[in-house]
TORFILO-502420 format. One record per residue: residue in three letters; x, y, z of N, C-alpha, C in turn. Coordinates in steps of 0.05 Angstrom, whole numbers, padded with zeros to 5 digits, always signed. Example, Ala and Ser with C-alpha at 12.3 -4.5 7.8 and 13.67 -1.06 7.14 Angstrom:
2
Ala+00264-00114+00156+00246-00090+00156+00264-00066+00156 Ser+00257-00045+00142+00273-00021+00143+00258+00001+00157 
END
This chain:
301
Unk+02020+02031+02117+02010+02020+02092+01989+02043+02085 Unk+01983+02046+02061+01963+02064+02049+01938+02043+02037 Unk+01916+02057+02042+01892+02037+02034+01878+02048+02011 Unk+01858+02034+02000+01841+02043+01982+01810+02037+01994 Unk+01792+02056+01991+01767+02050+01998+01747+02055+01981 Unk+01731+02039+01973+01708+02043+01956+01683+02036+01965 Unk+01662+02049+01955+01635+02048+01965+01624+02019+01953 Unk+01609+02011+01972+01591+01985+01963+01563+01996+01946 Unk+01565+01993+01922+01543+01996+01904+01521+01980+01902 Unk+01502+01993+01902+01477+01977+01897+01474+01969+01871 Unk+01466+01943+01862+01466+01928+01841+01454+01945+01819 Unk+01468+01951+01796+01458+01970+01777+01460+01995+01781 Unk+01472+02006+01802+01472+02034+01813+01498+02050+01800 Unk+01514+02033+01787+01536+02051+01780+01546+02040+01752 Unk+01550+02052+01731+01559+02041+01706+01588+02031+01710 Unk+01591+02007+01701+01615+01996+01701+01639+02006+01684 Unk+01663+02011+01690+01682+02023+01671+01683+02001+01646 Unk+01685+02015+01621+01684+02000+01597+01714+02002+01589 Unk+01726+01977+01574+01747+01978+01558+01749+01980+01532 Unk+01726+01979+01522+01719+01979+01497+01723+02005+01479 Unk+01739+02006+01460+01743+02029+01439+01719+02044+01436 Unk+01723+02072+01433+01696+02083+01423+01691+02078+01392 Unk+01668+02079+01385+01666+02074+01353+01663+02095+01339 Unk+01654+02122+01355+01645+02147+01341+01670+02156+01325 Unk+01665+02162+01303+01685+02175+01283+01702+02156+01276 Unk+01700+02131+01276+01715+02110+01268+01729+02096+01292 Unk+01749+02078+01286+01764+02065+01306+01789+02085+01318 Unk+01790+02073+01341+01806+02093+01357+01836+02078+01357 Unk+01858+02095+01363+01882+02079+01372+01881+02066+01394 Unk+01907+02055+01402+01908+02040+01428+01902+02064+01451 Unk+01915+02085+01445+01914+02105+01470+01890+02109+01478 Unk+01866+02107+01456+01836+02116+01469+01824+02093+01476 Unk+01837+02070+01478+01818+02050+01489+01813+02049+01517 Unk+01830+02057+01534+01825+02055+01560+01813+02082+01571 Unk+01785+02081+01584+01772+02102+01587+01776+02111+01623 Unk+01773+02092+01636+01774+02097+01665+01798+02082+01679 Unk+01807+02089+01701+01831+02077+01716+01821+02056+01729 Unk+01836+02035+01728+01832+02008+01739+01850+01998+01759 Unk+01874+02008+01757+01897+02002+01778+01913+02021+01788 Unk+01919+02021+01818+01928+02045+01831+01948+02037+01845 Unk+01971+02062+01851+01990+02058+01868+01990+02083+01887 Unk+01994+02077+01914+01994+02097+01931+02019+02099+01951 Unk+02031+02118+01950+02057+02121+01969+02063+02145+01984 Unk+02066+02144+02009+02083+02167+02025+02108+02167+02017 Unk+02119+02187+01999+02143+02187+01991+02165+02199+02008 Unk+02155+02210+02028+02170+02226+02050+02193+02238+02040 Unk+02190+02258+02022+02204+02280+02008+02212+02263+01976 Unk+02198+02272+01959+02202+02262+01929+02226+02265+01922 Unk+02242+02288+01928+02270+02293+01917+02286+02272+01930 Unk+02285+02263+01956+02302+02246+01966+02298+02219+01953 Unk+02272+02212+01946+02269+02184+01935+02283+02185+01906 Unk+02278+02212+01890+02293+02206+01862+02322+02204+01868 Unk+02332+02215+01883+02363+02217+01890+02372+02186+01900 Unk+02355+02175+01912+02363+02152+01931+02350+02124+01923 Unk+02328+02122+01911+02305+02098+01907+02296+02103+01880 Unk+02302+02118+01860+02289+02119+01837+02290+02094+01816 Unk+02312+02080+01821+02314+02057+01799+02292+02035+01813 Unk+02292+02033+01835+02273+02009+01842+02247+02020+01843 Unk+02241+02047+01847+02210+02055+01845+02205+02053+01815 Unk+02220+02060+01799+02218+02057+01769+02212+02031+01757 Unk+02225+02010+01767+02226+01985+01759+02201+01971+01773 Unk+02188+01982+01797+02165+01977+01807+02141+01987+01790 Unk+02139+02010+01782+02120+02020+01768+02119+02007+01741 Unk+02142+02004+01726+02141+01990+01702+02129+01963+01701 Unk+02135+01945+01725+02125+01921+01728+02094+01920+01730 Unk+02088+01939+01750+02061+01937+01756+02042+01957+01733 Unk+02051+01977+01722+02041+01988+01704+02010+02000+01712 Unk+02012+02014+01736+01987+02028+01746+01978+02052+01729 Unk+01944+02055+01731+01936+02073+01714+01939+02105+01732 Unk+01941+02099+01759+01943+02124+01776+01964+02121+01795 Unk+01982+02141+01800+02002+02137+01824+01994+02159+01839 Unk+01988+02160+01866+01979+02179+01884+02005+02181+01906 Unk+02016+02203+01907+02036+02211+01923+02032+02225+01943 Unk+02038+02226+01969+02039+02241+01991+02064+02249+02007 Unk+02062+02273+02017+02087+02281+02031+02110+02282+02009 Unk+02102+02301+01991+02125+02303+01969+02147+02322+01981 Unk+02138+02341+01996+02159+02361+02009+02170+02377+01987 Unk+02159+02386+01969+02168+02405+01948+02152+02431+01950 Unk+02168+02453+01954+02156+02481+01959+02140+02491+01935 Unk+02114+02504+01938+02101+02519+01920+02119+02539+01903 Unk+02111+02546+01878+02123+02569+01862+02113+02595+01875 Unk+02130+02617+01878+02122+02642+01886+02147+02655+01903 Unk+02150+02677+01897+02173+02690+01911+02167+02698+01943 Unk+02187+02700+01956+02183+02702+01984+02165+02730+01991 Unk+02147+02721+02010+02130+02741+02019+02103+02746+01994 Unk+02107+02733+01974+02085+02736+01956+02064+02710+01956 Unk+02042+02714+01944+02025+02690+01943+02038+02669+01926 Unk+02033+02644+01936+02049+02619+01924+02024+02604+01906 Unk+02039+02594+01886+02022+02579+01864+02022+02546+01871 Unk+02004+02533+01887+02010+02509+01894+02008+02485+01872 Unk+02002+02495+01850+02000+02477+01826+02025+02472+01815 Unk+02049+02490+01819+02074+02492+01804+02096+02488+01827 Unk+02120+02480+01820+02141+02476+01831+02159+02504+01833 Unk+02168+02509+01859+02184+02530+01863+02210+02534+01845 Unk+02217+02557+01831+02241+02554+01815+02251+02583+01812 Unk+02249+02602+01839+02257+02627+01836+02287+02634+01846 Unk+02298+02609+01856+02325+02611+01867+02340+02591+01854 Unk+02369+02594+01856+02385+02575+01837+02381+02546+01851 Unk+02374+02542+01876+02373+02519+01891+02347+02506+01884 Unk+02328+02521+01881+02301+02510+01875+02297+02503+01845 Unk+02311+02520+01827+02311+02510+01798+02325+02482+01796 Unk+02348+02481+01810+02364+02455+01807+02345+02431+01816 Unk+02333+02436+01841+02316+02414+01849+02294+02406+01831 Unk+02281+02428+01819+02257+02427+01804+02267+02407+01779 Unk+02289+02417+01766+02299+02402+01745+02307+02374+01749 Unk+02318+02366+01772+02323+02340+01782+02294+02324+01780 Unk+02273+02336+01790+02251+02322+01797+02237+02317+01766 Unk+02236+02341+01752+02226+02338+01730+02241+02320+01708 Unk+02264+02318+01709+02278+02301+01694+02271+02267+01703 Unk+02268+02264+01723+02262+02237+01734+02232+02233+01723 Unk+02216+02253+01725+02189+02249+01717+02182+02244+01689 Unk+02204+02254+01673+02202+02252+01642+02212+02230+01633 Unk+02226+02211+01649+02239+02188+01641+02219+02166+01639 Unk+02230+02143+01627+02209+02118+01630+02210+02109+01659 Unk+02186+02099+01668+02158+02095+01654+02144+02122+01663 Unk+02151+02143+01673+02133+02163+01685+02129+02183+01665 Unk+02145+02182+01637+02135+02199+01614+02104+02191+01607 Unk+02096+02173+01613+02069+02165+01605+02048+02176+01625 Unk+02053+02192+01640+02035+02202+01659+02035+02233+01660 Unk+02012+02243+01665+02010+02273+01668+02006+02277+01698 Unk+02021+02299+01708+02024+02299+01736+02005+02328+01747 Unk+01991+02322+01768+01980+02346+01785+01996+02348+01808 Unk+01996+02376+01810+02012+02380+01845+01991+02397+01860 Unk+01996+02392+01887+01983+02408+01907+02003+02412+01926 Unk+02016+02435+01929+02038+02435+01949+02036+02457+01970 Unk+02050+02452+01992+02053+02474+02010+02078+02496+02010 Unk+02076+02516+02021+02089+02542+02013+02118+02533+02020 Unk+02128+02510+02038+02154+02504+02040+02153+02472+02037 Unk+02180+02460+02046+02184+02436+02042+02168+02417+02062 Unk+02143+02420+02057+02127+02405+02080+02106+02395+02067 Unk+02094+02372+02076+02066+02355+02065+02067+02356+02036 Unk+02047+02365+02022+02045+02369+01995+02035+02338+01984 Unk+02022+02338+01962+02009+02315+01944+02013+02318+01911 Unk+02018+02294+01900+02020+02294+01877+02001+02268+01863 Unk+01990+02274+01838+01976+02252+01826+01983+02251+01799 Unk+01994+02226+01791+02002+02220+01764+01984+02203+01749 Unk+01972+02212+01730+01951+02197+01717+01961+02192+01689 Unk+01958+02164+01680+01967+02156+01651+01952+02175+01632 Unk+01968+02184+01610+01962+02202+01591+01938+02195+01575 Unk+01935+02168+01577+01909+02158+01561+01882+02161+01569 Unk+01888+02170+01598+01864+02172+01613+01859+02204+01616 Unk+01835+02212+01618+01830+02242+01620+01805+02246+01639 Unk+01814+02258+01663+01794+02265+01686+01777+02287+01671 Unk+01755+02283+01680+01732+02302+01675+01738+02326+01691 Unk+01752+02327+01714+01758+02350+01730+01776+02340+01748 Unk+01795+02360+01759+01814+02356+01777+01810+02379+01800 Unk+01806+02375+01822+01808+02398+01846+01824+02389+01863 Unk+01826+02412+01884+01850+02406+01902+01838+02413+01932 Unk+01811+02413+01937+01800+02414+01964+01777+02398+01966 Unk+01765+02393+01993+01746+02377+01997+01722+02388+01991 Unk+01720+02416+01982+01696+02424+01975+01694+02424+01944 Unk+01712+02411+01931+01713+02409+01902+01719+02431+01888 Unk+01725+02456+01901+01731+02481+01887+01753+02482+01870 Unk+01758+02483+01842+01781+02478+01826+01805+02496+01837 Unk+01794+02523+01840+01820+02542+01846+01826+02542+01870 Unk+01815+02527+01888+01820+02526+01921+01839+02501+01925 Unk+01858+02506+01940+01881+02484+01949+01873+02483+01982 Unk+01872+02458+01994+01874+02456+02017+01901+02464+02030 Unk+01900+02474+02057+01928+02482+02066+01946+02454+02067 Unk+01968+02469+02064+01991+02446+02063+01991+02427+02036 Unk+01969+02431+02015+01968+02414+01993+01962+02385+01999 Unk+01940+02380+02017+01936+02355+02031+01918+02337+02014 Unk+01903+02351+01993+01882+02336+01975+01883+02342+01945 Unk+01881+02321+01931+01878+02320+01901+01853+02301+01891 Unk+01837+02312+01882+01809+02299+01875+01808+02296+01844 Unk+01806+02272+01830+01808+02270+01801+01784+02255+01796 Unk+01764+02269+01784+01735+02259+01777+01738+02249+01747 Unk+01729+02225+01746+01723+02206+01718+01696+02204+01710 Unk+01690+02191+01686+01660+02191+01682+01646+02173+01701 Unk+01656+02154+01712+01645+02132+01724+01655+02131+01757 Unk+01678+02143+01764+01690+02138+01788+01706+02167+01797 Unk+01709+02169+01820+01722+02191+01833+01750+02182+01847 Unk+01768+02191+01846+01795+02186+01857+01807+02206+01878 Unk+01803+02198+01901+01814+02220+01926+01844+02211+01936 Unk+01857+02228+01935+01882+02227+01943+01888+02246+01968 Unk+01895+02236+01995+01898+02256+02016+01921+02248+02034 Unk+01929+02268+02043+01951+02263+02066+01942+02281+02089 Unk+01930+02263+02110+01918+02274+02133+01939+02286+02149 Unk+01930+02307+02166+01948+02319+02184+01950+02300+02212 Unk+01975+02294+02220+01978+02275+02243+01961+02292+02269 Unk+01949+02270+02283+01937+02279+02307+01953+02288+02328 Unk+01978+02286+02331+01993+02300+02353+01985+02288+02380 Unk+01995+02301+02401+01991+02289+02427+01979+02307+02442 Unk+01972+02329+02438+01960+02351+02458+01935+02362+02448 Unk+01917+02372+02465+01896+02387+02463+01900+02418+02454 Unk+01909+02420+02430+01913+02451+02418+01908+02449+02392 Unk+01914+02472+02376+01897+02482+02356+01912+02465+02336 Unk+01937+02464+02331+01954+02444+02315+01954+02416+02321 Unk+01942+02407+02336+01942+02378+02346+01912+02367+02342 Unk+01901+02356+02365+01878+02349+02366+01851+02361+02350 Unk+01855+02388+02353+01836+02406+02339+01832+02405+02308 Unk+01857+02406+02302+01859+02405+02276+01850+02380+02260 Unk+01859+02360+02275+01852+02334+02262+01819+02325+02268 Unk+01809+02338+02288+01779+02337+02287+01765+02350+02267 Unk+01777+02373+02259+01768+02390+02237+01765+02374+02210 Unk+01791+02363+02203+01800+02348+02185+01775+02323+02181 Unk+01773+02306+02198+01759+02285+02204+01728+02294+02195 Unk+01721+02315+02205+01694+02322+02202+01690+02330+02175 Unk+01709+02345+02162+01706+02351+02135+01704+02330+02116 Unk+01721+02309+02124+01720+02286+02109+01697+02268+02113 Unk+01683+02272+02135+01657+02256+02136+01638+02271+02117 Unk+01636+02298+02117+01617+02311+02103+01623+02304+02075 Unk+01649+02306+02066+01658+02306+02039+01645+02270+02031 Unk+01650+02251+02045+01640+02224+02036+01606+02222+02034 Unk+01600+02237+02048+01567+02236+02052+01554+02250+02030 Unk+01568+02269+02020+01557+02287+02002+01567+02275+01971 Unk+01587+02258+01974+01597+02249+01945+01586+02219+01938 Unk+01564+02216+01938+01547+02189+01937+01540+02188+01904 Unk+01547+02209+01889+01535+02208+01862+01551+02184+01848 Unk+01579+02179+01850+01597+02163+01838+01610+02144+01858 Unk+01621+02120+01848+01641+02102+01867+01667+02122+01872 Unk+01672+02117+01895+01697+02133+01906+01718+02113+01916 Unk+01744+02120+01901+01770+02105+01913+01784+02125+01929 Unk+01788+02121+01954+01800+02139+01969+01830+02125+01978 Unk+01850+02140+01972+01874+02130+01980+01897+02148+01983 Unk+01916+02144+01998+01934+02165+02012+01947+02151+02037 Unk+01957+02172+02054+01965+02170+02078+01945+02179+02097 Unk+01929+02162+02105+01909+02172+02124+01911+02173+02146 Unk+01939+02168+02158+01953+02169+02187+01929+02158+02207 Unk+01923+02134+02206+01905+02122+02225+01909+02089+02221 Unk+01910+02078+02246+01909+02048+02245+01882+02041+02257 Unk+01865+02027+02241+01837+02035+02253+01829+02012+02271 Unk+01842+01985+02268+01830+01966+02285+01853+01952+02300 Unk+01852+01939+02321+01873+01928+02337+01889+01908+02319 Unk+01878+01895+02298+01894+01881+02283+01916+01895+02267 Unk+01915+01919+02268+01932+01937+02247+01955+01947+02262 Unk+01956+01938+02286+01985+01945+02301+01993+01916+02317 Unk+02023+01921+02323+02028+01893+02334+02021+01895+02370 Unk+02021+01914+02378+02018+01918+02408+01996+01938+02416 Unk+01972+01929+02411+01950+01950+02417+01949+01962+02441 Unk+01958+01947+02464+01959+01960+02492+01980+01981+02499 Unk+02003+01973+02485+02024+01990+02489+02017+02018+02475 Unk+02007+02019+02449+01998+02043+02431+01976+02060+02445 Unk+01957+02042+02457+01936+02057+02471+01944+02069+02494 Unk+01965+02065+02505+01973+02077+02534+01996+02092+02527 Unk+02007+02099+02501+02029+02112+02498+02026+02143+02506 Unk+02048+02155+02514+02046+02183+02525+02069+02198+02518 Unk+02071+02224+02517+02094+02244+02507+02100+02261+02525 Unk+02121+02254+02539+02133+02269+02564+02115+02268+02586 Unk+02101+02248+02588+02080+02244+02613+02055+02261+02608 Unk+02052+02270+02590+02025+02286+02587+02002+02269+02579 Unk+01981+02269+02598+01960+02258+02594+01934+02274+02586 Unk+01919+02275+02561+01899+02289+02555+01877+02292+02569 Unk+01861+02309+02569+01837+02310+02590+01820+02291+02581 Unk+01814+02286+02555+01792+02268+02548+01805+02239+02543 Unk+01794+02221+02559+01809+02191+02552+01807+02181+02528 Unk+01791+02191+02508+01794+02179+02482+01814+02193+02465 Unk+01829+02207+02475+01850+02220+02465+01878+02209+02476 Unk+01875+02190+02489+01901+02178+02501+01914+02161+02481 Unk+01935+02160+02482+01951+02138+02463+01969+02151+02440 Unk+01980+02133+02427+01997+02142+02402+01978+02154+02382 Unk+01988+02178+02370+01976+02193+02347+01970+02165+02323 Unk+01947+02168+02318+01938+02150+02293+01924+02128+02305 Unk+01926+02123+02333+01911+02098+02348+01899+02103+02371 Unk+01893+02133+02374+01876+02138+02396+01845+02127+02391 Unk+01832+02125+02413+01804+02116+02405+01787+02135+02393 Unk+01792+02160+02396+01777+02183+02385+01779+02182+02354 Unk+01804+02181+02345+01811+02181+02314+01799+02150+02304 Unk+01804+02128+02315+01790+02106+02301+01759+02103+02304 Unk+01749+02117+02323+01716+02118+02320+01711+02139+02297 Unk+01723+02161+02295+01720+02176+02270+01722+02169+02245 Unk+01742+02156+02245+01748+02138+02222+01728+02120+02213 Unk+01722+02103+02233+01698+02085+02232+01673+02097+02221 Unk+01664+02121+02229+01642+02134+02224+01644+02143+02192 Unk+01670+02151+02185+01671+02160+02155+01670+02136+02140 Unk+01682+02114+02142+01675+02088+02128+01644+02082+02130 Unk+01631+02082+02153+01605+02073+02154+01586+02094+02140 Unk+01590+02117+02144+01569+02137+02130+01577+02142+02105 Unk+01598+02138+02095+01607+02140+02069+01606+02111+02050 Unk+01596+02092+02064+01593+02065+02056+01617+02055+02039 Unk+01635+02060+02055+01661+02050+02046+01676+02026+02054 Unk+01694+02010+02039+01703+01986+02046+01736+01991+02052 Unk+01747+01978+02073+01778+01982+02069+01783+01954+02052 Unk+01790+01961+02028+01794+01942+02011+01818+01922+02015 Unk+01842+01934+02031+01865+01918+02035+01853+01893+02056 Unk+01840+01906+02080+01835+01888+02101+01811+01867+02091 Unk+01799+01876+02073+01775+01856+02061+01791+01836+02045 Unk+01815+01840+02036+01823+01819+02023+01847+01807+02042 Unk+01854+01818+02061+01873+01807+02079+01860+01809+02104 Unk+01850+01784+02113+01839+01791+02144+01856+01779+02166 Unk+01879+01769+02158+01898+01759+02181+01914+01783+02187 Unk+01930+01782+02216+01946+01794+02221+01973+01795+02206 Unk+01986+01816+02193+02005+01812+02172+02028+01834+02175 Unk+02037+01836+02200+02058+01856+02203+02087+01857+02183 Unk+02085+01833+02170+02117+01835+02153+02106+01844+02125 Unk+02081+01848+02120+02074+01856+02094+02081+01886+02086 Unk+02078+01899+02108+02080+01930+02110+02077+01941+02131 Unk+02094+01964+02145+02084+01975+02164+02100+02002+02169 Unk+02092+02019+02187+02108+02044+02193+02115+02035+02225 Unk+02142+02044+02232+02152+02048+02258+02142+02069+02271 Unk+02139+02064+02299+02127+02083+02313+02132+02089+02342 Unk+02156+02096+02345+02165+02104+02376+02172+02079+02394 Unk+02164+02053+02384+02172+02030+02403+02188+02011+02385 Unk+02212+02003+02400+02231+01985+02383+02220+01959+02372 Unk+02198+01952+02386+02184+01929+02377+02154+01934+02365 Unk+02145+01956+02368+02122+01963+02358+02117+01970+02330 Unk+02097+01961+02314+02091+01969+02285+02062+01975+02284 Unk+02061+01996+02265+02035+02006+02257+02032+01995+02228 Unk+02008+01985+02224+01998+01982+02192+01983+02005+02188 Unk+01992+02027+02177+01981+02050+02169+01958+02044+02150 Unk+01939+02060+02154+01921+02069+02131+01920+02096+02122 
END
């Protein structure tokens, strides 16, 4: 499951979004009434192209019925534009081969059909069919700024297209696809996730000027209530390997080290797990990710 996280604001510290139309220059049309996003969907698509080919009618119906202002997608798995061996453009879909052009056309055709025709799309893509994020924002809404890195630099993209940040007048929307912790003490495993969590901690601490809604695939199950079998996942191993630090033991996404760091991000950023705030009971049938055990389920954040 993906979650939304929003800061606890002191009374009177933030301007509430207004749904009233602007009166400057006369009455505005219906498309100008809504100024700030109020309803959100977030989804790890695990290859957007496959979802378009296999699940698009169901997803289209879901979006039509819910009518969200913002759709945050993770793991879109579409490669960035650019010739082989040349610098890539992570904001554009690859189309320099016949197969990539065909895949791009399939995707854009789906996104130009109802109800997605009502959304503007921002991409942040990896060099290959790996990771990547997308953010769909209703055309009646206009972000003040859209950036693609945790340091808010517009021209810079996070490696593998893992971040899209949309800033509106009264709120910021952060869409992230967190790297998996992995099983070992190595550069592309524990070390990579530690660096990511540290940068996210710095980001939320320094981003206190506006309320933040953080959504995405955060690749962590924070509390025991978020998994079916805490003891099993805490003791899980890969091929018998045991990390030197006991806090790194267990299923990626449920190690004590990850959970502590995630808790620190929430605390220091004054963030609330909105889903768990509304659903305090254990609810494995509401949504989960299977993770290595025939009976084990993760309720991912």
